[in-house]
N, C-alpha and C positions, 0 to 999 in steps of 0.2 A: 304473175297471175295469182289471185287469192286462192288459198287452199279450200277445197270443197269438203263439207261435212254432211254426212247422211242424217236426215231428221226422221226419226221414228215417232209418228204421232197419229192418233186416230182421228176420224172425222168428229168435230165437236158436236155435242148434243144440244147445247144451249149457248146463250150469249156469254155466260161466264167462262165456259171452256174455250170458246172462240177467242175472246179477248186475251186469255192467258196464253193460248197457243201463239197468237200474233205477237204478244209482248216478248216471249222467249225467242222467237225467230228474229225479231227486230234486235234483240240484245246480241244475238249471234252475229248479225250483220254489222253491228256497231264495232265489234272486235276486229273487223276486216276479213272475216271468214265468209264463205259463200254457202248458204244452206241449200241442201239438195233434198227436196220433198218429193215423194212419189206422186205422180199424177196418173190419170186414167190410161194414158198412152204408154206408160212405163210397164204396165202389167202384161205378163205373158199368159195368153189364154190356155196354153197347154200345161204350163208349170209356173205358178206364181213365184216360186223361189228363184227361178231363173231370171225373172225380171228384177227381183231384188238384188241378185248377184251382179247383174249388169249395172244397176244404179250405184252400187257400192264400189264398183271396180276402179273408179277414178276419184274416190274419196279418201281423205287422210284422217278422218275421225268420224265419230257418230255420237248423236245425242238422242236420248229417249225422253219424250215428253209424255208422261203417263197420267191420265185422269180416268175417273170411273166410267166404265162402259156397262158393267153389270152390278147391281146392288140388291142385296138380300137382307130383309129384316132379321131372318134367322135361318139356320140350316144345320147340317151335320158334317163334321169332318170324319171320314171313315179311315181310321188307322188302327193298327194293332198296338197294344193288346185290346184296346176298346175305342169306340167312337166317342167324340166329344161334341157338344153343341157349339154352334157359332152364332154370334149376335152382331147385327149391323155390319155385314161383310160386303166389301166392294172389290171388284177386279177391273183392271184396265183391259183394253183389247188384247187378245192373245198375240196379235202381230207385234206388239211391243216386246214380248218375250222372244219371239222368233227372230226379229231383226236385231235385238240386242245380242242374242247368242251368235248370230252370223257375224256381226261386227267384232265381237270378242274373239271369235275363231280366226278372223283375218288379222288380228293383232292391232286393230284400230283403237286409238284412245277413246274411251267410252264414258260419257257423262250421262247420268240418269237423274232426271228431275221428276219427282213423283208427288202426287197429291196425298196429303196427309189423310190417313184412314184407309188407304188401299192395303190389301192383304200382302204382307212382305214375303212373297214366295219367290223362289228361283233367283232371277236377276235383281229382285227388289229386296233380297235379304241384306241385313246390315252385317255382312261378313265377307271374308275373302278380300279381293282387291277392287271390288266395286262398292262404293259407298254412295247410295242415293242421297240426293238433296231433297228432303221432305219439306213440303210447303203447302199452305192453302192456295187456292186458285186466285191469288191477288196479283195483278200485273205489276204492282209497285214493288214486289219482291225483287224484280230485276235491277233495282237501284240499291238494294241492301248490300252491306259489306260482306255478309255471309255468302250470298249468291255470287257476287262478283269475284270473291276469292276462288270459289269452285270454277267459275267460268274462265278466269284468266289462267289458272293452273292447268286446266284442260287445254286451253288454247296453246300454251307453250308446248305441250306434248303433241298437239296436232301439227304445229309448225315443224317440230323436229321430225315427225313422221313424214311430212310432205317433202322435206329436204332429203331425207333418206331415200324416198321413192324416186325423187328426181335423179339422184346420183346413180341409183340402180338402172334407171332407164337410159341414162347417158352411157354407162358402162356397157350395157347390153347392145346399144346401137353401134358401139365402136368395135365390137367383136364380130368382124366379118370374116368368115372362113373362106378358104379357096373354093370349096364346094359351093357355098352360097354365091360366091362371085360368078362362077361359071354357069350355074343353073339360072342365074338372073339374066344372062346374055342370050341373044338369039343364037341359033345353032351355027350360023355362018360366021358370026363374030367370035364365038367361042372357039371354032376351028381355026380361025386366023390367029387368035392369041396362042393356042397350042403350037401352031406351026412356027410362030415367032420365037417361042421359048425353045423349041427344038433346034431352030437355027442358031440361037445364041449359044446353046450348049455345044453344038458341033463346032462352031467358030472358036469357042474357048478351048476345046480339046485340040483343035488343029494348031492353035498358037502354042499350046503346051508341047505338042509334038515337035514343032520347029525349033523352039528355043531350048528344048531339053536335050535329052540324050538320043533323040531320034527314035524313041519308042513310045508307043501309045500308052497312056497312063491307066490301062486296064488290061 
């Protein structure tokens, strides 16, 4: 079964963003991976993060497709020791940051594809072990050597993670304790099993008494 990857992407605001989003998702499918995009039925009305956690639970990787949601011709960055002006600043949806952080915390291989010009904050900083792939919103980028290098390298990590998850699941399914065995049986069947075990123990002790020195071994 193809490995699933969580796709963090905002609703497109125009045709350019829509075509870019579709091109990236198509590129993911071309690698043999299965994109997992949140839909309206995935969200939990009590706690949106719970819906995200469920969607990510069976994924082996995550990709962030980030493009502008908010754009400001000018503004102010308030930091100590003094504020500084901002010019032509753009931010993606805040859900990109939230979902990227959740995927990173789960240890999922994370690929970030970000629109050139977005403010490089938090998960979009060019530091640490997350290196965003910066690009204009041109669907043709999906055929470039640079993008394909990022995509295939990430895919290898996703497959390795999927294999590790599968081995863990198999190992966990094979660990059936005596308590789990008994609690899964109806009470009458569990009582029958216990009676059978007691009967076998008594029979073994009787044989030991007869072939031994004539004394009970306790």
